[in-house]
N, C-alpha and C positions, 0 to 999 in steps of 0.2 A: 397471447402469443399471435403474431401475425402469420398467416398462411405463407409457407415457404417450401421449397423442394429440398430442404435441408437433408444432408445425409443421416441425420439423427432422428429418432422418434421423438415426438412432442414431449412425452413424459421425461425423457432424458435432457432434452433441451431445457425444460423448465428447472430442473434440479441444478444444471450446470449454469444456468443464467442467474439463480439465486447465489451460487458460489461467487460468481463473477461480481454481482452487484455488492456483496459484502465486502470483497476485496477492493472494489472501486471506492466504496464509502470509506473504508479504512484508509486508502491512499489519499483521498481528498482531505480527510481529517489529519492525517500525517502532514500534508502540505500546510494546513493551517497551524498546527502545532509548531512546526519547523519555522514557519513565518513569524509566529509568537516569539520563539527563541532567538531568531535572527535580529529582530527589533529590539531585544532586551538585554543582549549580552554586551557588557561594557567593563572591560578589564583588560589588563596587558595580554597580548596574544589573541585578541579577539578577531583579528582579520582572518586567521586560519579557520576559526570556528565559523565566521560569516561564510567563508568560501564553502566549507562542508554543508552548512544549512542550505546555501544556494543550490549546490549540486543535488542534494538529496530532494529538494523541492522540484527542480527541473526535471530530474528523471521520474519522480513520482507523477507529475504532470503528464508526462509522455507515457507511462504505464496506464494511468487512468484513461487516457485517450485511446490507447490500444484496447483496453478492456471495453470501452464503449462500442468501438468497431465490432469487437467479437460478439458483444451482446446484440448488436443489430444483425450481424451475419446469422445468429441463431434464431432470428425472427422475433425479437423483443425490442422494446423501446427503452433505451437508457433514461433513467430518471435522475433528477438532481433538485430536490426541493429539500427544505429544511426537515419536513417530516420525514422523508425517505432517508436522509442522513441519521436521523435519531433512531429509526427502525433497523437500519442496516449496519451501523457503526459498531465495532466490537473493540476498538482499541480504548485504552484506559485513558482518561483525560489528563491533561497536563495541568499543572497548578500555575496560575498566573504569578504566584509568589516566587517561583523558581527564577532567579536572575543571574546566578553564578554560572559562568561558562561551564564548569565541570559538572555541576548539578543538571544543566541542560543537556550535555553530552551523555551523561548517565541515563537520563530520562529517554533520549533518542535511542540510545543502545537497547534499552528494555522494550520500547515500542518496536523497534525493527526485528528483535528477536521473537516478540509475540507474533508479529505479522509473518514473519518467515515460517514459523511453526504452522500457522493456519494455511499458508499458501501450499505448503508440502502435503498437508492433509488433502486439500482441494485438488492438488495435482494428481494424487494417487486415485482420488474419485473419478476424476476426468479421464484418466487412463483406463480405470476398470470399466467406464462407460464407453470405451473406445473412441473417445473424442481426442485425438491425438493433437489437433490444432490447438484446443484449449490447454491440454497438458503442456505443449510446448511453450505457450505463452506464460503459464504459471511457472515453468522452469526459467525462462529468461527473466522474469521479474525476480523470482527467488535469488537468482545469481546476482542481479544488480543490487538487491537489498542487502544480500549477505557481504557484498563489497563494502557498503556503507556501514554495516555493522562492524566490521573488521577496522574501518577507519575511525569510527567512533571509539571503540574499545582502545585503539592506539593513541588516541587524543587524550584519554584519561591517564592521570599519574598512576603508576603501578602501586599495588597495596601490599 
């Protein structure tokens, strides 16, 4: 950690930065998985799926950037190496064999749901540590991802 006059104790900041790094790695991985889906969906109605994948990618990039800033504000240095990604990423990996649009949307819904649960746990921890800024960031990201989960589930045929 870099010396800072942060409102939080260093021990608290280290714990929060770890949660932020995990979320950031997961968002970057989500971006890569959505890009994979975007480039491989080829079926009737694919335009709507491309638009959904584009929006998830764009917002995930914005969320990852906001997290980087928060990590810096807390006195740490945001990382972005392949080793860092492997260590911090908690999302399940997508299969390159998934090419059907509905399969891609189902996989996206599973990832968004998993990520949403993780963010809510992290938000509770940030709140307990009295880091309202980070808790607010987690809340905003959770709300955005929940919207995309709703859209992904709406794009799947009912069963």
